[in-house]
Every structure is written in C-alpha cells, then in structure tokens.
C-alpha positions in Angstrom: 1.6 17.5 16.9 0.8 20.8 15.1 4.5 21.9 15.3 5.5 18.5 13.7 3.2 18.9 10.8 4.6 22.5 10.3 8.1 21.0 10.4 7.4 18.3 7.8 5.8 20.9 5.5 8.6 23.3 6.0 11.4 20.3 5.5 10.0 19.0 2.5 9.7 22.7 0.7 13.3 23.3 1.9 14.6 20.0 0.5 13.2 21.3 -3.0 10.2 18.9 -3.4 8.3 20.0 -6.5 4.8 20.1 -4.5 3.9 19.8 -0.7 0.4 19.9 0.8 -1.5 18.6 3.7 -4.6 16.3 3.7 -7.0 16.5 6.8 -7.6 13.3 8.8 -10.3 13.0 11.6 -8.5 11.5 14.8 -9.5 10.7 18.3 -8.7 13.6 20.7 -7.2 12.1 24.3 -5.3 13.7 26.9 -3.3 11.9 29.7 -3.6 14.6 32.5 -1.9 13.7 35.7 -1.5 10.0 36.8 0.0 8.4 39.8 -0.1 5.2 41.8 1.1 3.8 45.1 0.9 0.5 46.9 -0.8 1.3 50.3 -0.6 -2.0 51.8 0.9 -4.3 53.2 4.0 -1.8 52.9 3.8 1.5 51.1 5.8 2.5 48.1 5.2 4.4 45.0 4.5 2.8 41.5 5.9 4.1 38.3 3.3 4.0 35.5 2.0 5.3 32.3 -1.9 5.3 31.3 -2.9 3.5 28.4 -3.9 5.7 25.3 -7.8 6.0 25.0 -8.0 4.9 28.6 -10.5 6.4 30.7 -9.6 8.2 33.9 -10.4 7.2 37.6 -12.6 10.1 38.6 -11.3 12.7 40.7 -11.2 10.3 43.9 -9.0 7.9 42.3 -9.4 4.0 42.7 -8.2 2.1 45.6 -8.4 -1.8 45.8 -6.9 -4.9 46.2 -4.8 -6.4 43.8 -5.7 -9.9 41.8 -2.3 -10.8 40.2 -2.6 -13.0 37.2 -0.1 -13.7 34.3 -2.6 -14.6 31.4 -5.8 -14.2 30.1 -6.5 -17.9 31.0 -5.7 -17.7 34.6 -8.0 -14.5 34.8 -10.8 -16.7 33.6 -9.9 -19.2 36.0 -10.1 -17.0 38.9 -12.8 -14.9 37.5 -15.1 -15.0 40.9 -12.2 -13.2 42.6 -12.4 -10.2 40.4 -15.1 -8.4 41.4 -14.1 -4.8 42.8 -10.4 -5.8 42.6 -7.5 -4.2 40.3 -6.6 -6.9 38.1 -2.8 -7.1 37.4 -1.3 -8.5 34.3 2.3 -9.9 35.1 2.1 -11.3 31.6 5.3 -13.2 30.3 7.0 -11.7 27.3 6.3 -13.5 24.2 7.4 -11.2 21.6 5.4 -8.0 20.8 2.9 -9.5 18.7 1.5 -11.8 21.3 2.2 -9.9 24.6 0.6 -6.7 23.4 -2.8 -8.3 23.7 -3.0 -7.5 27.3 -2.3 -3.9 26.6 -5.0 -3.7 24.0 -7.6 -5.9 25.6 -6.8 -6.2 29.2 -9.3 -3.7 30.3 -12.2 -5.2 28.9 -11.2 -8.9 29.8 -11.1 -7.8 33.4 -14.1 -5.4 33.4 -16.4 -8.7 32.2 -15.9 -10.0 35.6 -16.3 -6.9 37.8 -12.6 -5.6 38.2 -12.4 -1.8 38.5 -9.3 -1.1 37.1 -6.2 -2.9 35.3 -2.6 -2.8 35.6 -0.2 -4.5 33.0 3.5 -5.2 33.1 4.9 -2.9 30.4 5.1 -4.8 27.0 8.7 -5.3 26.6 11.2 -7.9 27.3 13.6 -5.7 29.1 13.2 -2.7 31.3 15.5 -0.2 33.2 12.8 1.1 35.3 10.6 2.9 32.3 7.0 2.3 31.9 5.7 1.7 28.2 2.6 3.2 26.9 0.5 2.6 24.2 -2.9 2.3 22.7 -6.0 0.1 24.3 -9.8 -0.6 23.1 -12.8 -1.1 24.8 -15.0 -3.6 23.9 -18.7 -2.2 23.3 -20.2 -4.7 25.7 -18.2 -4.2 28.7 -17.7 -1.2 31.3 -15.1 1.2 30.7 -12.2 0.9 33.5 -9.0 2.6 33.4 -5.9 0.8 32.4 -2.3 1.7 32.7 1.1 -0.1 32.5 3.8 -0.6 35.3 7.5 -1.1 35.0 8.4 -4.5 34.9 10.3 -4.1 38.2 6.9 -2.8 39.9 4.8 -5.3 38.1 7.0 -8.2 39.5 7.1 -6.8 43.1 3.4 -6.4 43.3 3.0 -9.9 41.7 5.3 -11.4 44.2 3.5 -9.8 47.2 0.2 -11.4 46.1 2.0 -14.9 45.5 3.0 -14.8 49.2 -0.5 -14.0 50.2 0.0 -10.4 51.5 -2.9 -9.0 49.6 -1.5 -5.8 48.3 -3.7 -2.9 47.8 -3.1 0.0 45.2 -4.3 3.5 44.9 -4.6 4.7 41.3 -5.2 8.2 40.0 -5.6 9.1 36.4 -6.9 12.3 34.8 -7.0 10.4 31.3 -9.9 11.7 29.2 -11.5 11.2 25.9 -12.7 14.2 24.0 -14.1 13.1 20.9 -12.7 13.7 17.6 -10.5 16.6 16.3 -8.8 17.0 12.8 -5.0 16.4 12.2 -3.2 16.1 8.8 -1.2 13.9 6.7 1.7 15.7 5.0 2.7 14.6 1.5 5.4 15.6 -1.0 6.1 15.1 -4.7 9.3 14.8 -6.5 8.0 14.8 -9.9 8.9 11.9 -12.3 10.5 13.1 -15.6 8.6 10.6 -18.0 5.7 8.8 -15.8 5.0 11.6 -13.3 1.4 10.1 -12.6 3.4 6.8 -11.4 4.3 7.0 -7.6 6.8 5.5 -5.6 5.6 6.2 -1.8 7.9 6.3 0.9 6.8 7.0 4.4 6.8 7.2 8.2 4.4 8.6 10.9 4.7 11.9 12.5 2.6 11.3 15.5 4.1 9.8 18.9 3.7 9.1 22.4 4.0 11.6 25.1 7.0 9.8 26.6 10.4 10.3 25.7 11.1 11.9 22.2 10.0 8.9 20.4 13.4 9.1 18.4 13.1 5.3 17.2 9.2 5.2 16.7 8.7 7.0 14.5 11.1 9.8 14.4 13.6 7.6 12.6 11.0 6.6 10.0 10.1 10.2 9.4 13.7 11.3 8.9 14.7 8.2 6.9 11.7 8.6 4.3 12.6 12.3 3.8 16.3 11.9 3.8 16.1 9.3 1.2 14.0 11.7 -1.1 16.6 14.5 -0.3 19.4 12.2 -1.1 17.8 11.9 -4.6 17.5 15.5 -5.2 21.0 16.2 -3.8 22.5 13.8 -6.5 20.5 15.8 -8.9 18.9 12.5 -10.0 15.5 12.6 -12.0 13.9 9.3 -11.9 11.3 8.4 -14.6 8.5 8.0 -12.0 7.5 10.5 -9.0 9.0 9.9 -5.6 6.5 10.6 -2.9 7.1 11.0 0.9 3.9 10.8 3.1 4.5 11.4 6.8 1.5 10.0 8.1 -0.6 11.2 11.4 -2.4 9.3 14.1 -0.6 5.8 13.6 -0.2 5.1 17.1 -4.1 5.2 18.0 -5.1 3.0 15.2 -3.6 3.9 11.7 -6.2 6.8 11.1 -3.7 8.2 8.6 -3.3 5.5 6.4 -7.0 4.9 6.2 -7.5 8.5 5.3 -5.0 8.3 2.5 -6.8 5.4 0.9 -9.9 7.4 0.8 -8.3 10.3 -0.7 -6.4 8.4 -3.2 -8.6 5.5 -3.8 -9.0 6.4 -7.6 -5.1 6.5 -8.2 -4.3 3.3 -6.3 -3.4 1.6 -9.9 -0.8 4.5 -10.4 1.1 3.4 -7.1 3.9 1.3 -8.0 5.2 0.6 -4.4 4.4 1.9 -0.9 7.2 1.5 1.4 7.1 2.3 5.5 9.8 2.6 7.9 8.6 2.0 11.4 10.9 -0.2 13.2 13.6 2.4 14.1 17.3 3.2 12.7 19.2 0.1 13.8 21.5 -1.9 11.4 19.5 -2.5 8.3 19.0 -5.8 7.3 16.8 -5.6 4.1 13.2 -5.4 3.2 10.2 -7.4 3.6 7.8 -7.4 0.6 3.9 -7.8 0.5 3.5 -8.7 -3.1 3.5 -11.9 -5.3 6.5 -14.0 -5.9 7.5 -12.5 -9.3 7.4 -8.9 -7.9 9.5 -10.0 -5.0 12.0 -11.7 -7.3 12.5 -8.4 -9.2 12.5 -6.2 -6.4 15.5 -8.6 -5.0 17.6 -8.1 -8.0 17.2 -4.2 -7.6 17.8 -4.5 -3.8 20.6 -6.9 -3.4 23.3 -4.6 -4.3 22.2 -2.2 -1.7 23.4 -4.7 1.0 27.2 -3.4 0.5 26.3 -0.5 2.9 24.7 -2.9 5.5 27.0 -4.0 8.3 25.5 -7.6 8.6 22.9 -10.0 6.9 21.1 -8.5 4.1 17.7 -10.3 2.9 14.8 -9.6 0.8 11.7 -11.9 1.4 8.2 -12.1 1.8 6.6 -10.4 4.4 4.6 -7.3 6.0 4.8 -3.6 5.0 3.6 -1.5 7.9 0.4 -0.1 9.5 0.2 3.1 7.6 0.6 1.8 4.1 -1.5 -1.2 5.1 -4.7 0.1 3.7 -3.4 0.6 0.3 -1.6 -2.7 0.4 -4.6 -4.4 1.2 -6.2 -2.7 -1.8 -3.7 -4.2 -4.2 -0.5 -1.7 -4.1 2.9 -3.6 -3.7 3.9 -3.0 0.0 7.4 -2.9 1.3 8.6 -2.9 5.0 12.0 -1.5 6.0 13.8 -4.1 8.1 16.6 -3.4 10.8 18.0 -5.2 13.5 15.1 -4.8 16.3 17.1 -6.5 19.1 16.8 -3.5 21.2 13.9 -1.9 19.7 11.3 -2.9 22.5 13.8 -1.9 25.0 12.8 1.8 24.5 9.7 1.4 22.5 7.0 3.8 23.7 8.8 4.8 26.8 10.9 7.5 28.4 13.9 6.0 27.3 13.0 6.3 23.5 15.2 9.4 22.9 17.7 10.8 20.5 20.7 9.2 22.2 19.9 5.9 20.9 20.4 7.1 17.2 23.5 6.1 15.9 24.5 8.5 12.7 26.3 6.1 10.8 23.8 3.5 10.9 21.1 6.3 10.2 23.2 7.3 7.0 23.1 3.5 6.0 19.5 3.4 6.4 18.9 6.5 4.2 21.3 5.1 1.9 19.4 1.7 1.4 15.9 3.5 1.2 17.0 5.9 -1.3 18.6 3.4 -3.5 15.5 0.8 -3.6 13.3 4.2 -4.2 15.3 5.4 -7.3 15.9 2.0 -8.5 11.9 1.3 -8.8 11.2 4.9 -9.8 13.8 4.6 -12.4 13.4 1.1 -13.6 12.3 0.8 -17.2 10.1 -1.6 -16.5 7.1 -0.8 -14.2 6.7 -3.0 -11.1 3.2 -3.2 -11.4 3.5 -4.8 -14.8 6.2 -7.5 -13.7 3.5 -10.4 -13.1 1.6 -9.8 -16.4 4.6 -9.2 -18.6 6.5 -12.4 -17.5 3.4 -14.5 -17.5 3.1 -13.3 -21.2 6.5 -14.0 -22.1 6.1 -17.4 -20.6 3.3 -18.2 -22.8 5.1 -17.0 -26.0 7.8 -19.1 -25.0 10.2 -16.6 -23.6 12.5 -16.7 -20.3 
C-alpha cells in the first residue's frame, strides 16, 4: 500500500498536475498470515480457501469440527440447535453480489450466535475456476468473534454434498489472521487547476487499496488507471477547462470506505464547490454509460453532455439515474452530484477479489475507450458555461419566468 501511494503521487506529478498532495486516513490494520484447511473425515482432501478481511484467526492449534452445511440464513435458524461446536458451511446460492455478499459480511456472527466455532462460505461469485474469493466481514458486538473464510465454489459444493448424504464431514481449519488495531494510510489528490473557476471541482476517482490476492487489476487497478488516464488525456490535449479537474485515489475502500469518509471530513466546508464526483470501481470492460445520483434536471443535462461519448462505446450506451460508488458516497450523500462509471460486468465477479484478478484480463482497446469516455465527461462538465450545480435552480427560475 505504501508503494501504491508513492506510485500515485509520482504518476500525478509526472503527468503534469498543477498540485499533488496526500491526506492522512486512519484505517484498520489487519494481516492474513498463513492459512489452510483440510477435510479429515470421512475422506481426506485439501480445501482451497481465503480468509475474510478483518476475521480473527483460529489460534495456534487450529479448529477441527464437524460441518453443519446449510444454504441460507433461514436454514441455519431452522437448524440452530445443531450448530453448537460445529463449523457452519454456508453453501449459499448466487443471487447477484448485493444479496449474496450478506453471507460473507454477516455469516460469522449469525453462526456464532448459535454456538458455532467457525464459518466457511461458498465464495461470493456466480462462476469459479478453482479460485477462492476474499473480502471484508464484520462482527456484531453481541456475539463471539469466530473465524470465517471462503472456500472455492467447487470445495463448498463437495463438502455440502457429503453432508447431504449423511457422511458428516469434519474439517481442520488453521488461520493466523490478526487484527492489530489502527494505522495511518493516505488518500492521494491531484488538481488540474481551472482557468476561470479554479475553486469549482470536478472529481474523478478510483481506490488504491486492494486485496492481497491476484494483482486486483479490475478491482480497482482499472479505476485508478482510468481516473488518472482521463485527467492525463485532458493535459495531453492541452485543454484548459474552466473548472478544476481533481483526481482522488482513495485508500481503504475494501475495509469499509475509510478513505471516502476521511475526504468528506477534510473537505466538508468546500462541498458546495464540488460540481460532480465520479467513481470508477467496476473494472475495465466494455463501457455502457454512466449512472447519476442527482435530481432529474441534472441527469437530463448530463445526458446531453455524455450521449455523444457513446460513439466510442462498442455496444449499448445509456445515462440514467443510479448509484455512484462507495468512496464518493459520503460526499454524494452530503449533496454533491454523483456519477458511477458503468461497464459490462458480465464477467467482473468471475475474478472479483480472487487470484484470477490479474492484468491478463485487461483489454487495452477497451481500457482506452473507458479513458476516453471519462475524459470526455469530465472535460464537458468542467468546461460547461453553466455550472451543473446551478442547473436545477436556473431551470426552475426560467420556468417561473415563462422560459423553456
């Protein structure tokens, strides 16, 4: 992470940003350590797993216990009297990331409430080729803190089938995962100063932090490269928009959005000068458009600005109401118009948070197209004679005065 921050600062300076600086962020400090698991009965085989971020470990002796295999939280509740002393396996169905990720985040506390000693989950993905998928979890304050790890889809399915046949699989789990309290990381910020209204800011962003598996090229190496590349493209074209274009490379998104909340606190008194905040955190796949977290008049205006950019998109192009992102979420909820960079995520969760999220999955042509659409939107908003933040009031006033 330290090297990533240094790279970001150096890259913005080399690109020609007018100012580059870092801002401290207090973040959780967690280490994975060694980890392994093995089915010891009724037959022996190794399991492929990845501990969840912020999980506690098993202790030096590990944990060996029979598996209680369930599919859902409801099934766990129905079999709660069987959970005491067991390792609960959630072989949950894939119902899209938003619904399925609940088992990763809340599975440990749900099982601990009924006396379980550890939790294993099926990786949060719809398709797997033998790679476990990691991610953050949370403990409830009123339950014991038991370790939780994700198995590959294949291993979770195998254990589940053994249990369904009444063969009572037993697993030995060992995790050195440790929570060390807090430490300091940094958001990296760079400005291309506006020529007329430098105090007004068009913000582009991605997050620098990643999980310690794969090289996290899609999550969120792509977003970091796209936000930086879009700003660099504006500089290379010798364009000087009216407003400041700001790139923020956030820290600690994966552990709960700490970088975004720290940015809100550091810039709370200039939020009314933030014209727009865009986040790219869905990978570099075929660009589909933007989702906008703002009122209908702003969405309509952004649609007019962004629709011509669809010429570089290889497929459907759409600008519509929707969310922006975890990092810009705090300032968007405080009133800044938010934009989410949208791409075809058909295969995003195949590699998400796994060993398979590597640079080989990046298509250079698609990457360039995404840089172009983000740069186009950023310049259009930054150089627009009309401030996006004034659109609603100006249109409302003109309607009252009989305008169109």
